[in-house]
Structure formats: structure tokens, C-alpha cells
C-alpha positions as a printed NumPy array, in Angstrom:
array([[ 87.804,  88.563, 100.853],
       [ 91.289,  88.169, 102.296],
       [ 92.22 ,  90.175, 105.374],
       [ 94.629,  93.039, 104.729],
       [ 95.987,  96.25 , 106.177],
       [ 97.659,  99.295, 104.682],
       [100.434, 100.328, 107.045],
       [100.809, 104.04 , 106.429],
       [102.653, 106.007, 109.117],
       [100.419, 107.474, 111.824],
       [101.488, 111.001, 110.862],
       [101.044, 110.479, 107.111],
       [ 98.36 , 113.172, 106.988],
       [100.915, 115.724, 108.161],
       [103.033, 115.321, 105.016],
       [100.659, 113.75 , 102.509],
       [100.871, 116.952, 100.422],
       [104.633, 116.417, 100.137],
       [104.17 , 112.805,  99.008],
       [101.691, 113.988,  96.357],
       [104.237, 116.527,  95.113],
       [107.04 , 113.95 ,  94.992],
       [104.861, 111.433,  93.197],
       [106.409, 108.405,  94.878],
       [106.045, 106.604,  98.197],
       [106.793, 103.089,  99.507],
       [103.932, 101.564, 101.488],
       [104.104,  98.363, 103.533],
       [100.956,  96.271, 103.473],
       [ 99.943,  93.021, 105.099],
       [ 97.737,  90.512, 103.299],
       [ 96.862,  87.266, 105.078],
       [ 99.863,  87.636, 107.383],
       [102.304,  88.21 , 104.48 ],
       [104.196,  91.488, 104.312],
       [104.71 ,  93.374, 101.046],
       [106.247,  96.744, 100.304],
       [104.523,  98.459,  97.405],
       [106.164, 101.257,  95.425],
       [103.457, 103.769,  94.55 ],
       [104.205, 106.179,  91.691],
       [102.214, 108.735,  89.778],
       [102.64 , 108.534,  85.975],
       [104.861, 111.619,  85.695],
       [107.289, 110.5  ,  88.387],
       [107.36 , 106.966,  86.976],
       [108.454, 108.251,  83.556],
       [111.143, 110.398,  85.198],
       [112.461, 107.457,  87.226],
       [112.435, 105.121,  84.235],
       [114.227, 107.63 ,  82.023],
       [116.873, 108.315,  84.678],
       [117.46 , 104.605,  85.202],
       [117.654, 103.932,  81.464],
       [120.46 , 106.462,  81.129],
       [122.605, 104.196,  83.309],
       [121.072, 100.722,  82.837],
       [119.535,  98.717,  80.008],
       [116.292,  98.136,  81.873],
       [114.055,  99.699,  84.505],
       [112.688,  97.255,  87.074],
       [110.751,  98.015,  90.24 ],
       [109.405,  95.307,  92.546],
       [105.71 ,  95.614,  93.445],
       [105.19 ,  98.718,  91.317],
       [101.767, 100.344,  91.574],
       [100.819, 103.375,  89.454],
       [ 98.047, 105.709,  90.595],
       [ 96.91 , 109.099,  89.292],
       [ 98.021, 110.868,  92.469],
       [ 99.979, 109.304,  95.321],
       [ 97.749, 110.013,  98.321],
       [ 95.969, 108.071, 101.05 ],
       [ 92.712, 107.726,  99.138],
       [ 94.366, 106.294,  96.003],
       [ 96.771, 104.084,  97.953],
       [ 93.965, 102.52 ,  99.972],
       [ 91.751, 102.1  ,  96.886],
       [ 94.576, 100.45 ,  94.934],
       [ 95.306,  97.983,  97.728],
       [ 91.627,  97.13 ,  98.092],
       [ 91.448,  96.557,  94.325],
       [ 94.505,  94.288,  94.44 ],
       [ 92.979,  92.195,  97.199],
       [ 89.44 ,  92.052,  95.784],
       [ 90.641,  91.065,  92.308],
       [ 93.14 ,  88.528,  93.654],
       [ 95.98 ,  90.367,  91.891],
       [ 97.837,  90.344,  95.185],
       [ 99.171,  87.023,  93.905],
       [101.315,  89.007,  91.453],
       [103.157,  90.702,  94.314],
       [106.472,  89.562,  95.771],
       [106.525,  89.285,  99.586],
       [109.265,  91.022, 101.578]])
């Protein structure tokens, strides 16, 4: 398996509840010395963002979009591990 790290802030635990409530959080990761910034959304927040964007634009696009049930440490880390294990990291765009 490729080497990787999830680069959450050291104090993430202090405000993880707030991230869960917002339903969105950008997370930098490193996979085999390449940096990526992933945009984690929960389904409700994603629909809100897409609808808001579609009021002003013809399309909603988000680079490195990852949807999880709840945006929290456990789901972020599990999603990144799944991306790496399944080789879907190749679908990501490096920073």
C-alpha cells in the first residue's frame, strides 16, 4: 500500500463538533510525497452548496470532492484509507 498521511490540524478535536455541524471541511493529505487538498462534505451540505452555486452558475464543480455521512475525524481518515487502498487516489488532482 502507498504511504499516506492525513494532515488534520493538531487541535482538530477541539472543534470537530463544529465541523460536523457545518458539514464541510478541507483536508490536506499527502500520498507518496504528493500533496492534495480534499473537500469533505456531508450529503446535506453538498446539496445546499450545489443549489446555491447553480443559482449563479450553470454548473457546480468542486476539485477533489469527497462525500461522507458525517464530516468527522473517523470518516475522514476512513475515506482517505479507502482512496489509497483502492487506488482511487489516481482520480485526485494534486495541489
